[in-house]
PDB file with one MODEL, atoms N, CA, C and O in Angstrom:
MODEL        1
ATOM      1  N   MET A   1      48.703 170.037 257.844  1.00  0.00           N
ATOM      2  CA  MET A   1      49.152 171.290 257.093  1.00  0.00           C
ATOM      3  C   MET A   1      50.571 171.063 256.662  1.00  0.00           C
ATOM      4  O   MET A   1      50.970 171.190 255.504  1.00  0.00           O
ATOM      5  N   ILE A   2      51.309 170.709 257.718  1.00  0.00           N
ATOM      6  CA  ILE A   2      52.849 170.488 257.471  1.00  0.00           C
ATOM      7  C   ILE A   2      53.005 169.393 256.475  1.00  0.00           C
ATOM      8  O   ILE A   2      53.927 169.473 255.663  1.00  0.00           O
ATOM      9  N   CYS A   3      52.167 168.345 256.459  1.00  0.00           N
ATOM     10  CA  CYS A   3      52.250 167.254 255.503  1.00  0.00           C
ATOM     11  C   CYS A   3      51.929 167.760 254.097  1.00  0.00           C
ATOM     12  O   CYS A   3      52.547 167.250 253.162  1.00  0.00           O
ATOM     13  N   VAL A   4      51.042 168.693 253.859  1.00  0.00           N
ATOM     14  CA  VAL A   4      50.679 169.203 252.631  1.00  0.00           C
ATOM     15  C   VAL A   4      51.982 169.871 252.059  1.00  0.00           C
ATOM     16  O   VAL A   4      52.428 169.552 250.957  1.00  0.00           O
ATOM     17  N   VAL A   5      52.597 170.862 252.909  1.00  0.00           N
ATOM     18  CA  VAL A   5      53.758 171.475 252.377  1.00  0.00           C
ATOM     19  C   VAL A   5      54.857 170.469 252.072  1.00  0.00           C
ATOM     20  O   VAL A   5      55.493 170.544 251.021  1.00  0.00           O
ATOM     21  N   LEU A   6      55.058 169.639 252.876  1.00  0.00           N
ATOM     22  CA  LEU A   6      56.167 168.502 252.472  1.00  0.00           C
ATOM     23  C   LEU A   6      55.892 167.759 251.086  1.00  0.00           C
ATOM     24  O   LEU A   6      56.787 167.470 250.292  1.00  0.00           O
ATOM     25  N   ASN A   7      54.427 167.467 250.885  1.00  0.00           N
ATOM     26  CA  ASN A   7      54.171 166.801 249.891  1.00  0.00           C
ATOM     27  C   ASN A   7      54.365 167.801 248.497  1.00  0.00           C
ATOM     28  O   ASN A   7      54.587 167.329 247.382  1.00  0.00           O
ATOM     29  N   LEU A   8      54.253 169.103 248.749  1.00  0.00           N
ATOM     30  CA  LEU A   8      54.210 170.174 247.509  1.00  0.00           C
ATOM     31  C   LEU A   8      55.871 170.438 247.286  1.00  0.00           C
ATOM     32  O   LEU A   8      56.305 170.753 246.178  1.00  0.00           O
ATOM     33  N   LEU A   9      56.602 170.300 248.270  1.00  0.00           N
ATOM     34  CA  LEU A   9      57.984 170.810 248.099  1.00  0.00           C
ATOM     35  C   LEU A   9      58.662 170.280 246.898  1.00  0.00           C
ATOM     36  O   LEU A   9      59.176 170.971 246.018  1.00  0.00           O
ATOM     37  N   PRO A  10      58.607 168.751 246.951  1.00  0.00           N
ATOM     38  CA  PRO A  10      59.382 168.122 245.701  1.00  0.00           C
ATOM     39  C   PRO A  10      58.694 168.481 244.442  1.00  0.00           C
ATOM     40  O   PRO A  10      59.440 168.551 243.466  1.00  0.00           O
ATOM     41  N   THR A  11      57.441 168.724 244.243  1.00  0.00           N
ATOM     42  CA  THR A  11      56.969 169.159 243.051  1.00  0.00           C
ATOM     43  C   THR A  11      57.400 170.628 242.764  1.00  0.00           C
ATOM     44  O   THR A  11      57.639 170.922 241.593  1.00  0.00           O
ATOM     45  N   ILE A  12      57.517 171.569 243.729  1.00  0.00           N
ATOM     46  CA  ILE A  12      57.928 172.759 243.394  1.00  0.00           C
ATOM     47  C   ILE A  12      59.291 172.786 242.937  1.00  0.00           C
ATOM     48  O   ILE A  12      59.629 173.539 242.023  1.00  0.00           O
ATOM     49  N   LEU A  13      60.183 171.926 243.579  1.00  0.00           N
ATOM     50  CA  LEU A  13      61.533 171.821 243.272  1.00  0.00           C
ATOM     51  C   LEU A  13      61.788 171.267 241.811  1.00  0.00           C
ATOM     52  O   LEU A  13      62.675 171.686 241.067  1.00  0.00           O
ATOM     53  N   LEU A  14      60.907 170.291 241.513  1.00  0.00           N
ATOM     54  CA  LEU A  14      60.987 169.746 240.226  1.00  0.00           C
ATOM     55  C   LEU A  14      60.699 170.649 238.982  1.00  0.00           C
ATOM     56  O   LEU A  14      61.288 170.639 237.902  1.00  0.00           O
ATOM     57  N   MET A  15      59.547 171.513 239.427  1.00  0.00           N
ATOM     58  CA  MET A  15      59.168 172.582 238.366  1.00  0.00           C
ATOM     59  C   MET A  15      60.295 173.565 238.445  1.00  0.00           C
ATOM     60  O   MET A  15      60.663 173.931 237.329  1.00  0.00           O
ATOM     61  N   ARG A  16      60.900 174.057 239.377  1.00  0.00           N
ATOM     62  CA  ARG A  16      61.882 174.944 239.522  1.00  0.00           C
ATOM     63  C   ARG A  16      63.065 174.597 238.651  1.00  0.00           C
ATOM     64  O   ARG A  16      63.633 175.416 237.929  1.00  0.00           O
ATOM     65  N   ALA A  17      63.460 173.079 238.792  1.00  0.00           N
ATOM     66  CA  ALA A  17      64.582 172.581 238.134  1.00  0.00           C
ATOM     67  C   ALA A  17      64.323 172.548 236.620  1.00  0.00           C
ATOM     68  O   ALA A  17      65.172 172.744 235.751  1.00  0.00           O
ATOM     69  N   GLY A  18      62.937 172.251 236.421  1.00  0.00           N
ATOM     70  CA  GLY A  18      62.546 172.169 234.857  1.00  0.00           C
ATOM     71  C   GLY A  18      62.590 173.438 234.218  1.00  0.00           C
ATOM     72  O   GLY A  18      63.016 173.539 233.068  1.00  0.00           O
ATOM     73  N   GLU A  19      62.196 174.387 234.851  1.00  0.00           N
ATOM     74  CA  GLU A  19      62.263 175.982 234.299  1.00  0.00           C
ATOM     75  C   GLU A  19      63.857 176.185 234.037  1.00  0.00           C
ATOM     76  O   GLU A  19      64.272 176.629 232.967  1.00  0.00           O
ATOM     77  N   ILE A  20      64.674 175.833 235.067  1.00  0.00           N
ATOM     78  CA  ILE A  20      66.199 176.301 234.877  1.00  0.00           C
ATOM     79  C   ILE A  20      66.575 175.425 233.651  1.00  0.00           C
ATOM     80  O   ILE A  20      67.194 176.004 232.758  1.00  0.00           O
ATOM     81  N   THR A  21      66.305 174.191 233.495  1.00  0.00           N
ATOM     82  CA  THR A  21      66.900 173.545 232.147  1.00  0.00           C
ATOM     83  C   THR A  21      66.310 174.058 231.002  1.00  0.00           C
ATOM     84  O   THR A  21      67.032 174.140 230.008  1.00  0.00           O
ATOM     85  N   VAL A  22      65.067 174.449 230.915  1.00  0.00           N
ATOM     86  CA  VAL A  22      64.491 175.027 229.800  1.00  0.00           C
ATOM     87  C   VAL A  22      65.192 176.321 229.426  1.00  0.00           C
ATOM     88  O   VAL A  22      65.544 176.584 228.277  1.00  0.00           O
ATOM     89  N   CYS A  23      65.380 177.163 230.546  1.00  0.00           N
ATOM     90  CA  CYS A  23      66.073 178.377 230.147  1.00  0.00           C
ATOM     91  C   CYS A  23      67.520 178.170 229.695  1.00  0.00           C
ATOM     92  O   CYS A  23      68.067 178.963 228.930  1.00  0.00           O
ATOM     93  N   GLN A  24      68.154 177.033 230.211  1.00  0.00           N
ATOM     94  CA  GLN A  24      69.590 176.794 229.701  1.00  0.00           C
ATOM     95  C   GLN A  24      69.542 176.408 228.218  1.00  0.00           C
ATOM     96  O   GLN A  24      70.315 176.864 227.375  1.00  0.00           O
ATOM     97  N   ASN A  25      68.577 175.537 227.981  1.00  0.00           N
ATOM     98  CA  ASN A  25      68.384 174.964 226.630  1.00  0.00           C
ATOM     99  C   ASN A  25      68.149 175.889 225.741  1.00  0.00           C
ATOM    100  O   ASN A  25      68.714 175.768 224.654  1.00  0.00           O
ATOM    101  N   ALA A  26      67.276 177.026 225.966  1.00  0.00           N
ATOM    102  CA  ALA A  26      66.939 178.155 225.102  1.00  0.00           C
ATOM    103  C   ALA A  26      68.313 178.914 224.783  1.00  0.00           C
ATOM    104  O   ALA A  26      68.735 179.169 223.655  1.00  0.00           O
ATOM    105  N   ARG A  27      68.918 179.218 225.990  1.00  0.00           N
ATOM    106  CA  ARG A  27      70.210 179.961 225.667  1.00  0.00           C
ATOM    107  C   ARG A  27      71.209 179.270 224.924  1.00  0.00           C
ATOM    108  O   ARG A  27      71.938 179.892 224.151  1.00  0.00           O
ATOM    109  N   HIS A  28      71.315 177.973 225.096  1.00  0.00           N
ATOM    110  CA  HIS A  28      72.251 177.090 224.390  1.00  0.00           C
ATOM    111  C   HIS A  28      71.843 177.168 222.913  1.00  0.00           C
ATOM    112  O   HIS A  28      72.663 177.415 222.028  1.00  0.00           O
ATOM    113  N   ALA A  29      70.515 176.943 222.682  1.00  0.00           N
ATOM    114  CA  ALA A  29      70.123 177.097 221.207  1.00  0.00           C
ATOM    115  C   ALA A  29      70.317 178.290 220.602  1.00  0.00           C
ATOM    116  O   ALA A  29      70.582 178.312 219.400  1.00  0.00           O
ATOM    117  N   ARG A  30      70.210 179.507 221.373  1.00  0.00           N
ATOM    118  CA  ARG A  30      70.558 180.858 220.794  1.00  0.00           C
ATOM    119  C   ARG A  30      71.885 180.923 220.428  1.00  0.00           C
ATOM    120  O   ARG A  30      72.181 181.437 219.349  1.00  0.00           O
ATOM    121  N   ASN A  31      72.901 180.387 221.314  1.00  0.00           N
ATOM    122  CA  ASN A  31      74.190 180.463 221.075  1.00  0.00           C
ATOM    123  C   ASN A  31      74.680 179.596 219.865  1.00  0.00           C
ATOM    124  O   ASN A  31      75.624 179.936 219.152  1.00  0.00           O
ATOM    125  N   GLN A  32      73.965 178.461 219.698  1.00  0.00           N
ATOM    126  CA  GLN A  32      74.342 177.565 218.610  1.00  0.00           C
ATOM    127  C   GLN A  32      73.825 178.406 217.415  1.00  0.00           C
ATOM    128  O   GLN A  32      74.542 178.468 216.416  1.00  0.00           O
ATOM    129  N   LYS A  33      72.793 178.972 217.435  1.00  0.00           N
ATOM    130  CA  LYS A  33      72.225 179.752 216.130  1.00  0.00           C
ATOM    131  C   LYS A  33      73.274 180.888 215.814  1.00  0.00           C
ATOM    132  O   LYS A  33      73.598 181.100 214.645  1.00  0.00           O
ATOM    133  N   ARG A  34      73.804 181.618 216.857  1.00  0.00           N
ATOM    134  CA  ARG A  34      74.818 182.712 216.744  1.00  0.00           C
ATOM    135  C   ARG A  34      76.128 182.201 216.131  1.00  0.00           C
ATOM    136  O   ARG A  34      76.766 182.793 215.261  1.00  0.00           O
ATOM    137  N   ILE A  35      76.457 180.993 216.710  1.00  0.00           N
ATOM    138  CA  ILE A  35      77.724 180.338 215.967  1.00  0.00           C
ATOM    139  C   ILE A  35      77.500 179.918 214.706  1.00  0.00           C
ATOM    140  O   ILE A  35      78.425 180.082 213.911  1.00  0.00           O
ATOM    141  N   ALA A  36      76.326 179.329 214.254  1.00  0.00           N
ATOM    142  CA  ALA A  36      75.947 178.872 212.985  1.00  0.00           C
ATOM    143  C   ALA A  36      75.954 180.146 211.919  1.00  0.00           C
ATOM    144  O   ALA A  36      76.414 180.058 210.781  1.00  0.00           O
ATOM    145  N   ASN A  37      75.413 181.246 212.440  1.00  0.00           N
ATOM    146  CA  ASN A  37      75.425 182.496 211.585  1.00  0.00           C
ATOM    147  C   ASN A  37      76.883 182.953 211.321  1.00  0.00           C
ATOM    148  O   ASN A  37      77.271 183.315 210.210  1.00  0.00           O
ATOM    149  N   ALA A  38      77.618 182.911 212.370  1.00  0.00           N
ATOM    150  CA  ALA A  38      79.034 183.440 212.328  1.00  0.00           C
ATOM    151  C   ALA A  38      79.688 182.489 211.357  1.00  0.00           C
ATOM    152  O   ALA A  38      80.430 182.991 210.513  1.00  0.00           O
ATOM    153  N   ALA A  39      79.514 181.200 211.366  1.00  0.00           N
ATOM    154  CA  ALA A  39      80.230 180.336 210.531  1.00  0.00           C
ATOM    155  C   ALA A  39      79.833 180.446 209.127  1.00  0.00           C
ATOM    156  O   ALA A  39      80.703 180.237 208.280  1.00  0.00           O
ATOM    157  N   ARG A  40      78.424 180.798 208.688  1.00  0.00           N
ATOM    158  CA  ARG A  40      78.098 180.981 207.377  1.00  0.00           C
ATOM    159  C   ARG A  40      78.797 182.230 206.886  1.00  0.00           C
ATOM    160  O   ARG A  40      79.234 182.268 205.736  1.00  0.00           O
ATOM    161  N   LYS A  41      78.920 183.253 207.717  1.00  0.00           N
ATOM    162  CA  LYS A  41      79.732 184.495 207.243  1.00  0.00           C
ATOM    163  C   LYS A  41      81.001 184.121 206.783  1.00  0.00           C
ATOM    164  O   LYS A  41      81.784 184.976 206.368  1.00  0.00           O
TER     165      LYS A  41
ENDMDL
END
């Protein structure tokens, strides 16, 4: 049972890290869009 948990932990951590980077990329893209709109005006 413990072995299963230990095997799953890295996967869960990787998924969590992936979600975080996706969120950061989305936020960054939104900021870039806002900056581009401000520059156009």
